[in-house]
N, C-alpha and C positions, 0 to 999 in steps of 0.2 A: 767870689770864691772864699769859702770859709773852711778852715781846718777843723775837722771833727774828730781827730784822733790825737792821742798823746804818744810820745816815743816810749818804746819799751827798752828796758835796760838789758841789752843782749850781751853785754860784757860781764854780766854777773856770774856766769859759770866759771870764769877765770879765777875769781876769788875762792870759790869752793874747791877748785882743783889745786890751788896753792895750799890751802889748809890741809887737804887730804894728802898732798905731797909731803908736808911737814910730818904728819902722823906716820906716813910710810917710811920716811927717813929715820924717825925715832925707832920704828920696828926693826929696820935693817941694822941700825947701830946696836940695839938691844938683842938682836938675834931671836926675836919673837915672831914666829910665822903668822900668828893670828893678828898681830898689830899691822902686819904687811897686807894680809889678805882682806881685812875689813875695809881699808880705804880703797883698794882696787875694786871691790864689789860696789861700794858706794859711789865711786867715780863713774862706773858704768851706768848705774841707776840714774844719777844726776845728769849724765850726758844724754841719756834717752829722754828724760823728762824735759830738759831744756830744748832738745832737738824737736820733739813733738809738740810741745805746748807753746814755748816762747819763740822758737825758730820759725814757726809757721805764721806768726803775726806780722801784719803789714807795718812798715816803718812810718808811713804817713798816708792818711786818707783826706782828700780835699773835696769838699762839696762844690761842684761847678754848675749848679742849677739842675739840669736834667741828666747830668752824668756825675760819676765819682771818679776822681783821679787817684789811683792807688799806686803806691811805691813800696817795693820790698827789695832791698839791696840795690842792684843796678837795674832791676826790671821795673818797668812802669807801664800801666795800662789804664785805659778809660773804660768804665763800665756804665752803661745806660741804666737808669733807675728802672726802666721797664724790663730789663733783662734779669732783674733779681727775682728769683723764684720764691725764696723764703728768707725770713729774718728771724734770728734767734737771739733774744736778749738775755745774756748771762751776767748781768751787772749787780745781782743781789747778794752773791756770796763772795768767796775769796777770789773768784775769777771775774775780773772786771773786763768783759769783752762782749763784742757783738759779732755774730757770725752771719754772713750773707751767703746764701747758696744761689748759684747762678744757673740760668737756663742753658746758656752756652758757655763752654770753657773759654777763659781768656788766657793771657800769658802767665797768669799766676795760678791757674787751675780752675776748678769748679766751685771753690768756696774761698771767701775772703774773711779773715779774722782780724779784728783790730780792737785796740783798747780805746774806748770813747773818752772824750774830754770829761773830766769829773764834773758831776752835777750836784748842786745843793738841793736840799729839800728832803722829802719823804723817801727813805731808802726802800720802802715796800712797794712803791709805784714803779712802773716801767721807766727806763731811762728816757729823757726828753728827745734825744737823738733817735732812739729806736721808734718812738711814737711818730716823730716827724717823717722819718724814712718810710715807715709802713704806710702812712697816709699818702705820701707822694708815690709810693709803689702802686697803690690802688688807683690813684688819679691818672698816672701815666699809662697804666695798663688799660684803663677804660678809654683813654684818648687814642691809644694804638689800635684797640680792637673795634671801636665804634659800634658796640652793640653786637658783636659776634658771639657773646656769651661764653667766653673761655673760663669764667669763674674767678673767684677771689684768690688772692695770694695766701700762702701759708705764712702766718705771722704768729710767733710764739713769744709773747711779752710776759 
């Protein structure tokens, strides 16, 4: 079993809300409505961003051979490699994440998003974990289908 994800700082929004609270308090003390309104709007935007982008990421993904053990909060599920419909590698820009779309929903939904372990080397190549998972997806699908011709998986590297 090999851990293939890194933990994501989910406590980070707290720091932003403290800073925005300080600015809001300054606005209340100074009786300036714009200094109060701006932090409230920013707090809403930051909350939505962290809820949608970081809140949806898995806390831990462990490679167990032909399955992946995925944990997010108190929910834990096992996903077979053959049940992964597509893999999207978004490790080239500011978003360091891999998205796995599943054929059947699990306890975490129809997609799993995680931040892979940082890799050294050429940043313009696909992430080594994405390459390994995509090749294993193909192999396990071929082994499951035994020539039924269901076609290749969608892999966006």
